[in-house]
DOVONU-775237 format. One record per atom (N, C-alpha, C, CB): residue in three letters; atom name; x, y, z. Coordinates in pm, whole numbers. Glycine has a CB too. Example, Ala and Ser with C-alpha at 12.3 -4.5 7.8 and 13.67 -1.06 7.14 Angstrom:
<recs>
<"ALA", "N", <1319, -569, 780>>
<"ALA", "CA", <1230, -450, 780>>
<"ALA", "C", <1320, -330, 780>>
<"ALA", "CB", <1131, -447, 905>>
<"SER", "N", <1285, -225, 708>>
<"SER", "CA", <1367, -106, 714>>
<"SER", "C", <1290, 3, 787>>
<"SER", "CB", <1408, -60, 572>>
</recs>
This chain:
<recs>
<"MET", "N", <8585, -8103, 1876>>
<"MET", "CA", <8522, -8119, 1746>>
<"MET", "C", <8540, -8263, 1702>>
<"MET", "CB", <8582, -8021, 1642>>
<"GLY", "N", <8437, -8309, 1632>>
<"GLY", "CA", <8439, -8445, 1581>>
<"GLY", "C", <8538, -8463, 1468>>
<"GLY", "CB", <8302, -8486, 1536>>
<"GLU", "N", <8568, -8587, 1441>>
<"GLU", "CA", <8661, -8618, 1332>>
<"GLU", "C", <8594, -8698, 1222>>
<"GLU", "CB", <8780, -8693, 1385>>
<"THR", "N", <8502, -8785, 1258>>
<"THR", "CA", <8433, -8864, 1156>>
<"THR", "C", <8315, -8783, 1102>>
<"THR", "CB", <8384, -9000, 1214>>
<"VAL", "N", <8261, -8829, 991>>
<"VAL", "CA", <8146, -8760, 932>>
<"VAL", "C", <8030, -8756, 1031>>
<"VAL", "CB", <8102, -8830, 800>>
<"ALA", "N", <8004, -8867, 1097>>
<"ALA", "CA", <7894, -8872, 1195>>
<"ALA", "C", <7918, -8776, 1310>>
<"ALA", "CB", <7876, -9015, 1249>>
<"GLU", "N", <8041, -8770, 1360>>
<"GLU", "CA", <8073, -8678, 1471>>
<"GLU", "C", <8059, -8533, 1427>>
<"GLU", "CB", <8216, -8704, 1523>>
<"LEU", "N", <8105, -8502, 1307>>
<"LEU", "CA", <8094, -8365, 1256>>
<"LEU", "C", <7948, -8325, 1236>>
<"LEU", "CB", <8171, -8350, 1125>>
<"ARG", "N", <7867, -8418, 1188>>
<"ARG", "CA", <7724, -8389, 1174>>
<"ARG", "C", <7661, -8358, 1310>>
<"ARG", "CB", <7651, -8508, 1108>>
<"GLU", "N", <7699, -8435, 1411>>
<"GLU", "CA", <7646, -8411, 1546>>
<"GLU", "C", <7691, -8275, 1597>>
<"GLU", "CB", <7693, -8521, 1644>>
<"ASP", "N", <7818, -8239, 1572>>
<"ASP", "CA", <7868, -8108, 1613>>
<"ASP", "C", <7786, -7997, 1547>>
<"ASP", "CB", <8018, -8093, 1576>>
<"ILE", "N", <7761, -8011, 1418>>
<"ILE", "CA", <7684, -7910, 1346>>
<"ILE", "C", <7542, -7902, 1401>>
<"ILE", "CB", <7681, -7941, 1195>>
<"ARG", "N", <7483, -8018, 1428>>
<"ARG", "CA", <7346, -8020, 1482>>
<"ARG", "C", <7340, -7946, 1616>>
<"ARG", "CB", <7297, -8166, 1499>>
<"TYR", "N", <7435, -7972, 1706>>
<"TYR", "CA", <7437, -7902, 1835>>
<"TYR", "C", <7464, -7753, 1818>>
<"TYR", "CB", <7543, -7964, 1928>>
<"PHE", "N", <7552, -7719, 1726>>
<"PHE", "CA", <7584, -7579, 1700>>
<"PHE", "C", <7460, -7505, 1651>>
<"PHE", "CB", <7698, -7568, 1597>>
<"LEU", "N", <7389, -7563, 1555>>
<"LEU", "CA", <7268, -7500, 1502>>
<"LEU", "C", <7159, -7490, 1609>>
<"LEU", "CB", <7215, -7577, 1382>>
<"ARG", "N", <7151, -7590, 1693>>
<"ARG", "CA", <7050, -7589, 1799>>
<"ARG", "C", <7074, -7474, 1897>>
<"ARG", "CB", <7051, -7723, 1874>>
<"ALA", "N", <7200, -7439, 1919>>
<"ALA", "CA", <7232, -7330, 2011>>
<"ALA", "C", <7171, -7198, 1965>>
<"ALA", "CB", <7384, -7315, 2025>>
<"PHE", "N", <7157, -7180, 1834>>
<"PHE", "CA", <7102, -7055, 1782>>
<"PHE", "C", <6952, -7043, 1802>>
<"PHE", "CB", <7134, -7042, 1636>>
<"ARG", "N", <6886, -7149, 1844>>
<"ARG", "CA", <6743, -7143, 1874>>
<"ARG", "C", <6718, -7084, 2012>>
<"ARG", "CB", <6681, -7282, 1864>>
<"SER", "N", <6820, -7081, 2094>>
<"SER", "CA", <6808, -7030, 2230>>
<"SER", "C", <6832, -6879, 2229>>
<"SER", "CB", <6909, -7100, 2325>>
<"PRO", "N", <6775, -6808, 2326>>
<"PRO", "CA", <6798, -6663, 2330>>
<"PRO", "C", <6943, -6632, 2363>>
<"PRO", "CB", <6704, -6597, 2433>>
<"ILE", "N", <6987, -6517, 2315>>
<"ILE", "CA", <7121, -6470, 2350>>
<"ILE", "C", <7116, -6424, 2494>>
<"ILE", "CB", <7169, -6354, 2254>>
<"LEU", "N", <7214, -6464, 2572>>
<"LEU", "CA", <7218, -6428, 2713>>
<"LEU", "C", <7331, -6330, 2738>>
<"LEU", "CB", <7235, -6553, 2802>>
<"GLU", "N", <7309, -6244, 2835>>
<"GLU", "CA", <7416, -6154, 2879>>
<"GLU", "C", <7429, -6168, 3030>>
<"GLU", "CB", <7388, -6006, 2838>>
<"GLU", "N", <7550, -6147, 3076>>
<"GLU", "CA", <7575, -6160, 3220>>
<"GLU", "C", <7540, -6029, 3289>>
<"GLU", "CB", <7724, -6197, 3247>>
<"GLN", "N", <7468, -6041, 3399>>
<"GLN", "CA", <7430, -5923, 3477>>
<"GLN", "C", <7470, -5947, 3622>>
<"GLN", "CB", <7276, -5895, 3465>>
<"ASP", "N", <7540, -5849, 3678>>
<"ASP", "CA", <7582, -5859, 3817>>
<"ASP", "C", <7473, -5805, 3909>>
<"ASP", "CB", <7714, -5783, 3840>>
<"THR", "N", <7444, -5880, 4013>>
<"THR", "CA", <7347, -5839, 4114>>
<"THR", "C", <7413, -5850, 4250>>
<"THR", "CB", <7216, -5925, 4107>>
<"ASP", "N", <7342, -5811, 4354>>
<"ASP", "CA", <7396, -5823, 4490>>
<"ASP", "C", <7422, -5969, 4527>>
<"ASP", "CB", <7300, -5760, 4590>>
<"GLU", "N", <7343, -6060, 4468>>
<"GLU", "CA", <7359, -6202, 4497>>
<"GLU", "C", <7468, -6267, 4412>>
<"GLU", "CB", <7228, -6275, 4474>>
<"GLY", "N", <7524, -6194, 4318>>
<"GLY", "CA", <7625, -6249, 4228>>
<"GLY", "C", <7585, -6224, 4084>>
<"GLY", "CB", <7646, -6400, 4253>>
<"SER", "N", <7653, -6289, 3994>>
<"SER", "CA", <7620, -6269, 3853>>
<"SER", "C", <7518, -6374, 3808>>
<"SER", "CB", <7747, -6275, 3765>>
<"THR", "N", <7438, -6332, 3712>>
<"THR", "CA", <7336, -6422, 3658>>
<"THR", "C", <7323, -6395, 3509>>
<"THR", "CB", <7199, -6401, 3730>>
<"LEU", "N", <7276, -6493, 3436>>
<"LEU", "CA", <7254, -6477, 3293>>
<"LEU", "C", <7108, -6444, 3268>>
<"LEU", "CB", <7296, -6605, 3215>>
<"ILE", "N", <7085, -6340, 3188>>
<"ILE", "CA", <6949, -6301, 3153>>
<"ILE", "C", <6941, -6289, 3000>>
<"ILE", "CB", <6907, -6166, 3223>>
<"PRO", "N", <6822, -6304, 2944>>
<"PRO", "CA", <6809, -6285, 2798>>
<"PRO", "C", <6848, -6143, 2759>>
<"PRO", "CB", <6664, -6314, 2752>>
<"ASP", "N", <6919, -6130, 2648>>
<"ASP", "CA", <6960, -6001, 2596>>
<"ASP", "C", <6835, -5919, 2563>>
<"ASP", "CB", <7052, -6017, 2470>>
<"PRO", "N", <6823, -5799, 2621>>
<"PRO", "CA", <6701, -5721, 2601>>
<"PRO", "C", <6689, -5659, 2462>>
<"PRO", "CB", <6693, -5612, 2703>>
<"LYS", "N", <6797, -5660, 2384>>
<"LYS", "CA", <6791, -5600, 2252>>
<"LYS", "C", <6694, -5678, 2164>>
<"LYS", "CB", <6932, -5595, 2187>>
<"ASP", "N", <6605, -5607, 2103>>
<"ASP", "CA", <6506, -5668, 2015>>
<"ASP", "C", <6528, -5611, 1876>>
<"ASP", "CB", <6359, -5644, 2065>>
<"ASP", "N", <6577, -5695, 1786>>
<"ASP", "CA", <6605, -5647, 1651>>
<"ASP", "C", <6476, -5600, 1584>>
<"ASP", "CB", <6672, -5757, 1566>>
<"ALA", "N", <6481, -5481, 1531>>
<"ALA", "CA", <6365, -5427, 1460>>
<"ALA", "C", <6347, -5502, 1328>>
<"ALA", "CB", <6381, -5274, 1434>>
<"ILE", "N", <6222, -5523, 1291>>
<"ILE", "CA", <6192, -5588, 1164>>
<"ILE", "C", <6214, -5486, 1053>>
<"ILE", "CB", <6045, -5645, 1161>>
<"ASN", "N", <6291, -5527, 951>>
<"ASN", "CA", <6311, -5438, 837>>
<"ASN", "C", <6250, -5501, 712>>
<"ASN", "CB", <6462, -5409, 816>>
<"ASP", "N", <6248, -5425, 603>>
<"ASP", "CA", <6185, -5472, 479>>
<"ASP", "C", <6244, -5603, 428>>
<"ASP", "CB", <6197, -5366, 372>>
<"GLY", "N", <6371, -5624, 449>>
<"GLY", "CA", <6436, -5745, 399>>
<"GLY", "C", <6400, -5871, 474>>
<"GLY", "CB", <6583, -5727, 403>>
<"HIS", "N", <6353, -5858, 597>>
<"HIS", "CA", <6321, -5977, 677>>
<"HIS", "C", <6209, -6061, 616>>
<"HIS", "CB", <6282, -5934, 817>>
<"TYR", "N", <6113, -5999, 552>>
<"TYR", "CA", <6001, -6074, 495>>
<"TYR", "C", <6049, -6165, 382>>
<"TYR", "CB", <5892, -5976, 443>>
<"PHE", "N", <6123, -6105, 288>>
<"PHE", "CA", <6176, -6185, 177>>
<"PHE", "C", <6273, -6291, 229>>
<"PHE", "CB", <6245, -6096, 73>>
<"GLU", "N", <6353, -6255, 327>>
<"GLU", "CA", <6450, -6349, 383>>
<"GLU", "C", <6378, -6472, 440>>
<"GLU", "CB", <6534, -6281, 492>>
<"LEU", "N", <6270, -6450, 515>>
<"LEU", "CA", <6195, -6563, 570>>
<"LEU", "C", <6132, -6646, 459>>
<"LEU", "CB", <6087, -6514, 667>>
<"MET", "N", <6078, -6579, 358>>
<"MET", "CA", <6020, -6653, 245>>
<"MET", "C", <6127, -6737, 176>>
<"MET", "CB", <5955, -6556, 145>>
<"ASP", "N", <6245, -6680, 157>>
<"ASP", "CA", <6355, -6753, 94>>
<"ASP", "C", <6394, -6875, 177>>
<"ASP", "CB", <6476, -6661, 73>>
<"ARG", "N", <6407, -6856, 307>>
<"ARG", "CA", <6446, -6968, 394>>
<"ARG", "C", <6340, -7077, 398>>
<"ARG", "CB", <6473, -6918, 536>>
<"ALA", "N", <6213, -7037, 397>>
<"ALA", "CA", <6105, -7136, 395>>
<"ALA", "C", <6109, -7214, 264>>
<"ALA", "CB", <5967, -7068, 413>>
<"SER", "N", <6137, -7145, 154>>
<"SER", "CA", <6147, -7211, 24>>
<"SER", "C", <6263, -7311, 21>>
<"SER", "CB", <6163, -7107, -87>>
<"VAL", "N", <6377, -7269, 73>>
<"VAL", "CA", <6493, -7359, 79>>
<"VAL", "C", <6461, -7479, 169>>
<"VAL", "CB", <6618, -7284, 133>>
<"ALA", "N", <6395, -7454, 282>>
<"ALA", "CA", <6359, -7563, 373>>
<"ALA", "C", <6265, -7662, 303>>
<"ALA", "CB", <6292, -7507, 500>>
<"LEU", "N", <6170, -7611, 226>>
<"LEU", "CA", <6080, -7699, 151>>
<"LEU", "C", <6158, -7788, 55>>
<"LEU", "CB", <5977, -7617, 73>>
<"ASP", "N", <6255, -7728, -15>>
<"ASP", "CA", <6337, -7806, -108>>
<"ASP", "C", <6415, -7915, -35>>
<"ASP", "CB", <6434, -7715, -183>>
<"TYR", "N", <6476, -7879, 78>>
<"TYR", "CA", <6553, -7977, 156>>
<"TYR", "C", <6464, -8086, 212>>
<"TYR", "CB", <6627, -7908, 269>>
<"VAL", "N", <6348, -8048, 264>>
<"VAL", "CA", <6257, -8147, 320>>
<"VAL", "C", <6217, -8247, 213>>
<"VAL", "CB", <6131, -8079, 380>>
<"TYR", "N", <6187, -8198, 93>>
<"TYR", "CA", <6152, -8291, -14>>
<"TYR", "C", <6272, -8378, -51>>
<"TYR", "CB", <6100, -8215, -138>>
<"GLN", "N", <6387, -8313, -71>>
<"GLN", "CA", <6506, -8384, -117>>
<"GLN", "C", <6548, -8494, -21>>
<"GLN", "CB", <6620, -8287, -136>>
<"PHE", "N", <6546, -8466, 109>>
<"PHE", "CA", <6599, -8562, 205>>
<"PHE", "C", <6494, -8646, 275>>
<"PHE", "CB", <6678, -8489, 308>>
<"ILE", "N", <6369, -8602, 273>>
<"ILE", "CA", <6264, -8680, 341>>
<"ILE", "C", <6156, -8723, 243>>
<"ILE", "CB", <6202, -8597, 455>>
<"GLY", "N", <6102, -8630, 168>>
<"GLY", "CA", <5990, -8660, 79>>
<"GLY", "C", <6020, -8763, -27>>
<"GLY", "CB", <5945, -8536, 14>>
<"SER", "N", <6144, -8770, -71>>
<"SER", "CA", <6180, -8867, -174>>
<"SER", "C", <6232, -8998, -116>>
<"SER", "CB", <6284, -8807, -266>>
<"HIS", "N", <6229, -9011, 16>>
<"HIS", "CA", <6279, -9133, 80>>
<"HIS", "C", <6184, -9249, 51>>
<"HIS", "CB", <6294, -9113, 234>>
<"PRO", "N", <6238, -9369, 25>>
<"PRO", "CA", <6153, -9484, -7>>
<"PRO", "C", <6047, -9516, 99>>
<"PRO", "CB", <6239, -9606, -26>>
<"LEU", "N", <6078, -9498, 226>>
<"LEU", "CA", <5978, -9524, 330>>
<"LEU", "C", <5861, -9428, 322>>
<"LEU", "CB", <6042, -9516, 468>>
<"ILE", "N", <5890, -9305, 292>>
<"ILE", "CA", <5783, -9205, 278>>
<"ILE", "C", <5693, -9242, 160>>
<"ILE", "CB", <5841, -9062, 259>>
<"ARG", "N", <5754, -9284, 51>>
<"ARG", "CA", <5676, -9319, -68>>
<"ARG", "C", <5590, -9443, -47>>
<"ARG", "CB", <5768, -9340, -187>>
<"LYS", "N", <5633, -9534, 40>>
<"LYS", "CA", <5562, -9661, 56>>
<"LYS", "C", <5468, -9667, 176>>
<"LYS", "CB", <5661, -9771, 67>>
<"ASP", "N", <5495, -9592, 282>>
<"ASP", "CA", <5414, -9600, 404>>
<"ASP", "C", <5317, -9483, 410>>
<"ASP", "CB", <5505, -9602, 531>>
<"LYS", "N", <5188, -9512, 409>>
<"LYS", "CA", <5085, -9408, 405>>
<"LYS", "C", <5086, -9319, 530>>
<"LYS", "CB", <4947, -9472, 389>>
<"THR", "N", <5113, -9379, 647>>
<"THR", "CA", <5117, -9300, 771>>
<"THR", "C", <5231, -9199, 766>>
<"THR", "CB", <5133, -9392, 894>>
<"LEU", "N", <5350, -9246, 728>>
<"LEU", "CA", <5466, -9156, 716>>
<"LEU", "C", <5441, -9052, 607>>
<"LEU", "CB", <5594, -9236, 685>>
<"GLN", "N", <5378, -9094, 500>>
<"GLN", "CA", <5348, -9003, 391>>
<"GLN", "C", <5256, -8889, 438>>
<"GLN", "CB", <5283, -9079, 274>>
<"GLY", "N", <5156, -8924, 518>>
<"GLY", "CA", <5067, -8822, 572>>
<"GLY", "C", <5139, -8725, 664>>
<"GLY", "CB", <4952, -8887, 646>>
<"MET", "N", <5227, -8778, 747>>
<"MET", "CA", <5304, -8692, 838>>
<"MET", "C", <5395, -8599, 759>>
<"MET", "CB", <5387, -8776, 937>>
<"TYR", "N", <5459, -8653, 656>>
<"TYR", "CA", <5546, -8572, 571>>
<"TYR", "C", <5465, -8461, 504>>
<"TYR", "CB", <5616, -8660, 465>>
<"GLU", "N", <5349, -8495, 453>>
<"GLU", "CA", <5267, -8396, 384>>
<"GLU", "C", <5224, -8283, 478>>
<"GLU", "CB", <5143, -8462, 323>>
<"LYS", "N", <5199, -8314, 605>>
<"LYS", "CA", <5165, -8209, 703>>
<"LYS", "C", <5284, -8116, 725>>
<"LYS", "CB", <5122, -8273, 837>>
<"ALA", "N", <5404, -8173, 735>>
<"ALA", "CA", <5524, -8091, 754>>
<"ALA", "C", <5547, -8002, 632>>
<"ALA", "CB", <5648, -8180, 780>>
<"GLU", "N", <5531, -8059, 515>>
<"GLU", "CA", <5549, -7983, 391>>
<"GLU", "C", <5444, -7872, 382>>
<"GLU", "CB", <5540, -8076, 269>>
<"GLN", "N", <5321, -7903, 418>>
<"GLN", "CA", <5213, -7804, 415>>
<"GLN", "C", <5239, -7690, 514>>
<"GLN", "CB", <5078, -7871, 446>>
<"ALA", "N", <5290, -7724, 632>>
<"ALA", "CA", <5320, -7621, 732>>
<"ALA", "C", <5426, -7524, 681>>
<"ALA", "CB", <5367, -7686, 864>>
<"LEU", "N", <5529, -7576, 615>>
<"LEU", "CA", <5632, -7488, 559>>
<"LEU", "C", <5576, -7402, 446>>
<"LEU", "CB", <5751, -7570, 509>>
<"ALA", "N", <5490, -7460, 364>>
<"ALA", "CA", <5428, -7383, 255>>
<"ALA", "C", <5340, -7272, 312>>
<"ALA", "CB", <5345, -7476, 164>>
<"GLU", "N", <5267, -7301, 418>>
<"GLU", "CA", <5183, -7199, 482>>
<"GLU", "C", <5267, -7090, 546>>
<"GLU", "CB", <5091, -7263, 587>>
<"LEU", "N", <5381, -7127, 604>>
<"LEU", "CA", <5473, -7029, 661>>
<"LEU", "C", <5520, -6933, 552>>
<"LEU", "CB", <5595, -7100, 726>>
<"TYR", "N", <5557, -6988, 437>>
<"TYR", "CA", <5599, -6907, 323>>
<"TYR", "C", <5488, -6810, 282>>
<"TYR", "CB", <5639, -6998, 204>>
<"GLN", "N", <5367, -6863, 266>>
<"GLN", "CA", <5254, -6781, 223>>
<"GLN", "C", <5221, -6671, 324>>
<"GLN", "CB", <5132, -6869, 201>>
<"GLN", "N", <5225, -6703, 452>>
<"GLN", "CA", <5193, -6604, 555>>
<"GLN", "C", <5297, -6492, 558>>
<"GLN", "CB", <5184, -6671, 693>>
<"ALA", "N", <5423, -6527, 541>>
<"ALA", "CA", <5527, -6423, 535>>
<"ALA", "C", <5502, -6332, 416>>
<"ALA", "CB", <5668, -6487, 526>>
<"GLY", "N", <5461, -6390, 303>>
<"GLY", "CA", <5429, -6309, 185>>
<"GLY", "C", <5310, -6218, 210>>
<"GLY", "CB", <5401, -6399, 67>>
<"ARG", "N", <5207, -6270, 276>>
<"ARG", "CA", <5089, -6188, 309>>
<"ARG", "C", <5128, -6072, 401>>
<"ARG", "CB", <4979, -6274, 375>>
<"LEU", "N", <5211, -6101, 501>>
<"LEU", "CA", <5254, -5995, 593>>
<"LEU", "C", <5330, -5886, 519>>
<"LEU", "CB", <5342, -6053, 705>>
<"GLU", "N", <5417, -5927, 426>>
<"GLU", "CA", <5492, -5828, 349>>
<"GLU", "C", <5397, -5746, 262>>
<"GLU", "CB", <5600, -5897, 262>>
<"PHE", "N", <5303, -5813, 197>>
<"PHE", "CA", <5207, -5743, 111>>
<"PHE", "C", <5124, -5645, 192>>
<"PHE", "CB", <5115, -5844, 39>>
<"ASP", "N", <5071, -5691, 306>>
<"ASP", "CA", <4988, -5605, 391>>
<"ASP", "C", <5067, -5485, 443>>
<"ASP", "CB", <4931, -5685, 509>>
<"ARG", "N", <5193, -5506, 469>>
<"ARG", "CA", <5278, -5399, 522>>
<"ARG", "C", <5299, -5290, 417>>
<"ARG", "CB", <5413, -5455, 569>>
<"ASN", "N", <5301, -5332, 291>>
<"ASN", "CA", <5330, -5238, 182>>
<"ASN", "C", <5205, -5180, 117>>
<"ASN", "CB", <5414, -5306, 78>>
<"THR", "N", <5087, -5215, 167>>
<"THR", "CA", <4965, -5159, 105>>
<"THR", "C", <4902, -5056, 195>>
<"THR", "CB", <4864, -5269, 73>>
</recs>
């Protein structure tokens, strides 16, 4: 584990990145053991829709706070356009999760 702020940030970044990968389980075969993706598929429940909407909303806030308000974003039109696309994608993610929840309940 890191000791400085920069090292700890890197540790956190790598830790969070690990959760983007599938969970693996060890399986023994005649050729030896191998890692395969965990076959368990979590069922979608009613809370997952709101949870995704909440996370998208939090992500939008963070993106604005740490990127959208940055002086380079405010001054450079190219960066501003790229930022606006990222912000729009998160907003659309939020809206689509809401539509899926609404459609599921009607």
